C-alpha positions as CSV (number, residue, x, y, z in Angstrom):
1,M,52.0,-25.3,39.3
2,T,55.2,-26.0,36.8
3,D,54.9,-24.1,33.2
4,A,54.8,-27.3,31.3
5,A,51.5,-28.6,33.9
6,L,49.7,-25.7,32.4
7,G,49.8,-28.1,28.6
8,A,50.5,-26.9,25.4
9,G,48.5,-24.3,23.5
10,S,46.6,-23.0,26.3
11,A,49.7,-21.6,28.3
12,P,50.4,-17.6,28.1
13,A,53.4,-16.6,26.9
14,Y,55.4,-16.0,30.3
15,D,57.5,-12.6,30.8
16,D,59.1,-12.0,34.4
17,R,59.7,-8.4,33.4
18,L,56.4,-8.1,32.5
19,A,55.1,-9.7,35.2
20,A,57.6,-7.0,37.6
21,R,55.8,-4.1,35.9
22,N,52.3,-5.3,37.0
23,A,53.5,-6.6,40.1
24,I,54.9,-2.5,41.0
25,L,51.7,-1.0,39.4
26,L,49.5,-3.2,41.1
27,A,51.6,-3.5,44.2
28,C,51.1,0.7,44.5
29,A,47.5,0.4,43.8
30,Q,47.6,-2.2,46.9
31,A,48.5,0.6,48.8
32,L,45.7,2.9,47.7
33,Y,43.2,0.0,48.3
34,G,45.0,-0.6,51.4
35,I,44.3,2.9,52.9
36,N,41.0,2.8,52.2
37,A,40.4,-1.4,53.7
38,I,42.1,0.4,57.3
39,T,40.0,3.4,57.1
40,V,36.9,0.9,57.3
41,F,38.3,-1.5,59.3
42,T,39.6,1.1,62.3
43,L,36.4,3.4,61.6
44,G,33.4,1.4,60.7
45,S,33.0,-0.4,64.2
46,I,33.3,2.8,65.8
47,L,31.0,5.0,63.8
48,G,28.5,1.6,64.3
49,N,28.5,1.9,68.0
50,T,27.9,5.8,67.6
51,F,24.7,5.2,65.2
52,A,23.5,2.1,66.3
53,L,20.4,1.3,68.5
54,D,21.6,-1.8,68.9
55,K,25.4,-2.4,70.6
56,S,25.8,-5.8,69.4
57,L,25.5,-4.6,66.0
58,A,28.6,-2.3,66.2
59,T,31.0,-4.6,63.9
60,L,27.7,-5.0,61.3
61,P,29.4,-1.6,58.7
62,V,32.8,-3.7,59.2
63,T,30.9,-7.0,58.5
64,A,28.6,-5.5,55.5
65,M,32.2,-4.7,53.6
66,V,33.4,-8.3,53.8
67,L,30.0,-9.4,52.9
68,G,30.5,-6.9,49.5
69,A,33.5,-8.3,48.9
70,A,32.4,-12.3,49.9
71,L,29.3,-11.5,47.3
72,S,31.6,-10.0,44.8
73,T,34.3,-12.5,44.1
74,A,32.4,-14.7,41.9
75,P,30.9,-12.3,39.4
76,G,34.3,-9.5,40.0
77,A,36.2,-13.3,38.7
78,L,34.5,-14.2,35.7
79,M,33.8,-10.1,34.8
80,M,37.8,-10.3,34.7
81,H,38.3,-13.5,32.7
82,K,35.7,-11.9,29.8
83,V,37.0,-8.2,29.9
84,G,40.7,-8.8,31.6
85,R,42.1,-7.8,34.9
86,R,42.4,-3.9,33.7
87,P,39.2,-2.9,33.3
88,G,37.9,-5.3,36.0
89,F,40.5,-3.5,38.6
90,M,39.3,-0.2,37.2
91,F,35.5,-0.7,37.6
92,G,36.3,-2.4,41.3
93,A,37.6,0.6,42.1
94,V,35.3,3.1,40.9
95,L,32.6,1.0,43.3
96,G,35.2,2.1,46.3
97,L,34.9,5.4,45.5
98,I,30.9,5.0,45.4
99,G,31.2,3.5,48.4
100,S,33.3,6.6,49.9
101,L,31.1,8.7,48.7
102,I,27.8,7.7,50.6
103,T,30.1,6.7,53.7
104,V,30.6,10.7,53.9
105,Y,26.9,11.4,53.3
106,A,26.1,8.8,55.9
107,I,28.1,10.3,58.4
108,Y,26.8,13.9,58.0
109,Q,23.1,12.1,58.1
110,Q,24.3,10.2,61.0
111,D,22.6,7.4,59.6
112,F,23.5,3.5,60.5
113,W,22.2,1.3,57.7
114,L,23.3,3.6,54.6
115,L,26.9,3.9,56.5
116,C,26.6,-0.5,56.2
117,L,25.5,0.5,52.5
118,G,29.1,2.5,51.8
119,C,30.7,0.0,53.7
120,F,29.0,-3.2,51.6
121,F,30.4,-0.9,48.4
122,N,34.3,-0.6,49.5
123,G,33.8,-4.7,50.4
124,T,33.2,-5.0,46.5
125,Y,36.4,-3.0,45.9
126,M,37.7,-5.2,48.3
127,A,36.7,-8.0,46.4
128,F,38.6,-6.8,43.0
129,G,41.4,-5.9,45.4
130,Q,41.9,-8.9,46.0
131,H,42.7,-10.2,42.9
132,Y,45.7,-7.6,42.7
133,R,48.1,-10.6,44.3
134,F,46.3,-13.5,41.2
135,G,47.0,-10.2,38.4
136,A,50.8,-10.0,39.4
137,A,50.8,-14.0,38.8
138,D,49.6,-13.9,35.1
139,T,52.4,-13.1,33.3
140,A,55.5,-14.7,36.2
141,S,56.7,-17.9,35.9
142,A,56.3,-20.5,38.5
143,D,59.9,-19.5,40.0
144,F,58.7,-15.9,39.9
145,R,55.1,-16.6,40.8
146,P,55.3,-16.3,44.9
147,K,57.6,-13.0,44.4
148,A,55.0,-11.1,42.4
149,I,52.5,-12.2,44.6
150,S,54.6,-10.7,47.8
151,W,55.9,-8.4,45.9
152,V,51.2,-6.9,45.6
153,L,51.4,-6.9,48.9
154,V,54.4,-5.0,49.8
155,G,51.8,-2.3,48.9
156,G,50.4,-2.9,52.1
157,V,52.9,-1.6,53.7
158,A,52.7,2.0,52.0
159,G,48.7,1.7,53.4
160,A,49.5,0.7,56.6
161,V,52.0,3.9,57.2
162,L,49.7,5.8,55.5
163,G,46.1,4.9,56.7
164,P,46.4,5.3,60.0
165,Q,47.7,8.4,59.5
166,M,45.2,9.7,57.4
167,I,42.2,9.1,59.9
168,L,44.2,11.0,62.4
169,T,45.1,13.7,60.2
170,T,41.8,13.8,58.8
171,Q,39.3,13.3,61.4
172,G,38.7,16.7,62.6
173,M,38.8,18.2,59.4
174,L,35.2,18.5,58.4
175,A,34.5,18.8,62.3
176,P,31.9,19.0,64.3
177,V,31.1,16.5,61.7
178,F,34.1,14.1,62.9
179,Y,35.6,10.9,60.7
180,A,33.7,12.5,57.2
181,G,37.3,13.6,56.1
182,A,38.6,10.3,56.6
183,F,36.2,9.3,53.9
184,V,36.2,12.5,51.7
185,A,40.7,11.5,51.7
186,C,39.3,8.1,50.9
187,S,37.5,9.3,47.7
188,A,40.1,11.1,46.6
189,I,43.1,8.0,46.8
190,T,40.7,6.1,44.7
191,A,40.1,8.0,42.4
192,L,44.0,7.7,42.1
193,A,43.8,4.1,42.3
194,I,41.7,4.2,39.2
195,I,44.2,6.2,36.9
196,L,46.7,3.9,38.3
197,L,45.6,0.8,37.2
198,A,44.9,2.2,33.7
199,F,48.4,1.5,33.2
200,L,48.5,-2.5,33.8
201,Q,49.0,-4.4,30.6
202,I,48.4,-8.5,31.9
203,P,46.5,-10.5,28.6
204,K,43.2,-11.2,28.8
205,P,42.6,-15.3,28.8
206,K,41.3,-17.0,26.0
207,S,38.8,-19.3,26.5
208,A,35.4,-18.4,29.3
209,P,36.1,-20.1,33.0
210,F,32.8,-21.9,32.4
211,G,32.2,-22.9,29.1
212,P,33.9,-25.4,26.7
213,G,37.6,-25.5,26.6
214,S,37.9,-24.2,30.4
215,G,39.5,-27.3,32.1
216,R,38.0,-30.1,34.7
217,P,34.8,-29.7,36.2
218,L,35.2,-27.4,39.5
219,F,34.2,-30.4,41.8
220,E,36.9,-32.8,39.9
221,I,39.2,-29.8,40.4
222,L,38.1,-29.8,44.2
223,K,39.2,-33.9,44.5
224,Q,42.8,-32.4,45.2
225,R,42.6,-32.9,49.0
226,Q,46.1,-30.5,49.3
227,L,44.5,-27.8,47.3
228,C,40.9,-28.0,50.0
229,A,43.7,-27.6,52.7
230,A,45.5,-24.7,50.8
231,I,41.6,-23.2,50.8
232,A,40.6,-23.7,54.6
233,A,43.8,-22.7,55.5
234,G,43.3,-19.4,53.1
235,M,39.7,-19.5,55.4
236,V,41.2,-19.9,58.7
237,S,43.6,-17.7,58.5
238,Y,42.1,-14.3,57.3
239,G,38.6,-15.3,59.0
240,M,40.4,-15.6,62.5
241,M,42.4,-12.0,61.3
242,N,39.6,-10.2,60.3
243,L,37.3,-11.5,63.5
244,V,40.4,-9.8,66.3
245,M,41.0,-7.2,63.9
246,T,37.6,-6.0,63.5
247,A,37.0,-6.2,67.3
248,A,40.0,-4.5,68.8
249,P,39.5,-1.1,68.2
250,L,36.3,-1.4,69.6
251,A,37.3,-3.0,72.8
252,M,40.1,-0.8,73.1
253,V,38.3,2.8,72.8
254,I,34.7,1.1,74.4
255,F,36.1,-1.7,77.0
256,C,39.3,-0.7,77.6
257,G,39.4,2.9,78.4
258,H,41.5,3.8,75.1
259,T,41.6,6.5,73.1
260,V,40.8,6.4,68.9
261,N,44.7,7.6,68.7
262,D,46.1,4.4,70.5
263,A,43.7,2.7,68.3
264,A,44.5,4.1,64.8
265,G,48.1,3.4,66.2
266,V,47.6,-0.3,67.2
267,I,46.4,-0.9,63.4
268,R,49.4,0.6,62.1
269,W,51.5,-1.9,63.5
270,H,49.0,-4.5,63.0
271,V,49.4,-3.9,59.0
272,L,52.8,-3.1,59.1
273,A,53.3,-6.9,60.7
274,M,50.9,-8.1,58.0
275,Y,52.6,-6.7,54.9
276,V,56.1,-5.8,55.3
277,P,56.8,-9.6,56.1
278,S,55.9,-10.2,52.1
279,F,59.4,-8.6,51.6
280,F,61.1,-12.4,52.3
281,T,58.0,-14.5,52.3
282,G,58.2,-15.2,49.0
283,H,61.7,-16.4,50.0
284,L,60.5,-18.0,53.0
285,I,57.8,-20.0,50.6
286,A,60.7,-21.4,48.1
287,R,63.0,-21.9,50.8
288,F,60.8,-24.0,53.0
289,G,57.8,-24.9,51.2
290,R,54.1,-24.1,51.5
291,D,52.9,-25.9,54.1
292,R,55.6,-25.3,56.4
293,V,54.9,-21.4,55.9
294,I,51.2,-21.9,56.6
295,V,52.0,-23.3,60.0
296,A,54.2,-20.8,60.9
297,G,51.5,-18.7,60.2
298,L,48.5,-20.5,61.6
299,V,51.4,-20.4,65.2
300,C,51.7,-17.2,65.5
301,L,47.8,-17.1,65.4
302,V,48.0,-18.3,68.6
303,G,50.5,-16.3,70.3
304,C,48.4,-13.4,69.3
305,A,45.2,-15.1,71.2
306,I,47.6,-15.8,74.2
307,T,48.9,-12.4,74.0
308,A,45.6,-10.8,74.3
309,L,44.2,-13.1,77.1
310,S,47.1,-11.9,79.4
311,G,46.2,-8.3,79.3
312,I,45.1,-5.2,77.9
313,S,47.6,-2.5,77.8
314,V,48.3,-0.9,74.8
315,G,51.4,-2.8,74.4
316,H,49.4,-6.2,75.0
317,F,47.2,-5.0,71.8
318,T,50.1,-3.6,69.9
319,I,52.6,-6.9,70.3
320,G,49.0,-8.9,69.7
321,L,48.0,-7.9,66.8
322,I,51.9,-7.8,65.3
323,L,51.3,-11.2,66.0
324,L,48.3,-11.4,63.9
325,G,49.2,-9.8,61.1
326,L,52.2,-12.0,60.4
327,G,50.5,-14.9,61.5
328,W,48.1,-13.8,58.4
329,N,51.4,-12.8,56.0
330,F,52.8,-16.1,56.7
331,A,49.6,-18.4,56.6
332,F,47.6,-16.5,53.7
333,I,50.5,-16.0,51.2
334,G,51.5,-19.7,51.4
335,A,47.9,-20.5,50.8
336,T,47.6,-18.2,48.1
337,T,50.8,-19.6,46.5
338,K,49.7,-23.2,47.1
339,V,46.1,-22.7,45.4
340,T,48.0,-21.2,42.3
341,D,49.9,-25.0,42.3
342,F,46.6,-27.3,41.5
343,H,44.6,-25.5,38.4
344,T,45.9,-24.7,34.7
345,A,45.5,-21.2,32.9
346,E,41.8,-22.3,31.9
347,E,41.1,-23.1,34.8
348,R,42.1,-20.2,36.8
349,G,38.8,-18.3,36.9
350,K,37.0,-20.2,38.5
351,V,39.6,-21.8,41.0
352,Q,40.4,-18.1,42.4
353,A,35.9,-17.6,42.3
354,F,35.5,-19.8,44.4
355,N,39.1,-19.9,46.7
356,D,37.5,-16.2,47.4
357,F,34.2,-16.4,47.6
358,M,34.8,-19.1,50.3
359,V,37.5,-16.9,52.0
360,F,35.4,-14.2,51.9
361,S,31.9,-16.0,53.1
362,F,34.2,-17.2,56.3
363,V,35.7,-14.1,57.0
364,A,32.0,-12.2,56.6
365,F,30.7,-14.2,59.6
366,A,33.9,-13.7,61.4
367,S,33.3,-10.2,61.1
368,F,29.4,-10.6,62.0
369,M,30.8,-13.0,65.1
370,S,33.1,-10.4,65.9
371,G,30.9,-7.8,67.6
372,K,28.6,-10.4,68.6
373,L,31.0,-12.5,71.4
374,L,32.7,-8.6,72.4
375,F,29.8,-7.7,73.9
376,V,28.7,-10.9,74.8
377,S,32.2,-13.0,76.1
378,G,34.4,-9.8,75.8
379,W,37.7,-9.3,74.7
380,N,38.9,-12.9,75.8
381,G,35.7,-14.3,73.9
382,V,37.2,-13.2,70.6
383,N,40.6,-14.5,71.3
384,L,40.2,-18.0,72.7
385,T,38.0,-18.6,69.4
386,I,41.0,-18.9,67.8
387,F,42.2,-22.2,69.0
388,P,40.0,-24.2,67.8
389,F,40.0,-23.3,64.2
390,V,43.8,-22.9,63.9
391,I,44.0,-26.3,65.8
392,L,41.7,-28.1,63.1
393,T,43.6,-26.2,59.8
394,V,47.4,-27.1,60.7
395,F,45.9,-30.8,61.1
396,L,43.9,-30.4,57.7
397,V,47.6,-29.0,56.6
398,L,49.8,-31.7,57.9
399,V,47.8,-34.3,57.3
400,L,46.9,-33.7,54.0
401,S,50.2,-32.7,52.9
402,R,51.2,-36.5,52.7
403,T,48.6,-37.6,50.6
404,R,49.4,-38.1,46.8
405,P,48.9,-34.9,44.6
406,T,46.2,-36.0,42.0
407,G,46.2,-32.4,40.5
408,V,48.3,-30.7,38.0
409,A,51.6,-30.3,40.2
410,A,52.5,-31.6,43.8
411,S,52.8,-28.9,46.5
């Protein structure tokens, strides 16, 4: 979306220096949020397998986290549109702090459903955290916007390094109650994030997202076929990534005989692959276009599946999940950037809320099915699921990219 496309009187005052400052703060917040998310994704299914009577529900704690994100995306977006990004982001981190504390208590009580509740609250934190990338774009010009989004996701690199290391360092801290220490550490880290987010400076939108002056109705906005393709790409890239990542620690430890340390190491490489490319993904998008970068990411997801089907050694898991993370980065950042091309400033709240609701609803479904597929069809069954979804999405992106855009800007 070009700056002119926003229309006179409705466009915010673009300030790339302020956008850069906010992006750096949000990158740090992303790192702290990433540590929390990695801890839940790594330990959630392992703890679920320990506490659940029905082992096929082992991934339900991770699903609860994703479900919390899915159910909180629309309310969170509307809240931030009304009160602003800074109080919204801080409120989300408070919910994450509550979730970590509940999880600590659940581990002590060995209570599966209380564990799911704690993970659900962590999911609400995820919902607000997923808006960090949009927050960085709020005051950025059209040219700087892809870079601002990428900078925020770079914060995940620190989370990728520190998250698994924190798990290894704190898992026995409160022995004989293993893993409780990891979530105590998450509580402290989330409290630090609340303080950091207080320094953001993002102007509050002037208009309500669903009231008068809020732009076109959502149904009319969704008539833009390229926007629908971008939303689909975000859903599939995040959903398939979550499907495999959720099952991987459980598959390694329970099915393949590897250790928790092995699983944490693989997750570290996976998350590094998710975020390290963010240093240059924005440049790739600017040079090659959104659609080509999205398709490249989806091809990497297929590469993950092929690698996983080739063997179950730690090396196979590592290479496969590196490709999984790289594919997510390209496809998801490309899709996120493409979504911002097809709405005006006053339409931002409802479009981003709808986008994230669709993404996390699909991710929640994928996360729930991950455990079922793993216990019914094995690790191979999980990875075979990638192929039909990716093929369909590539078709949508390539075909719809040739249609004439009807929205505010071309991709």
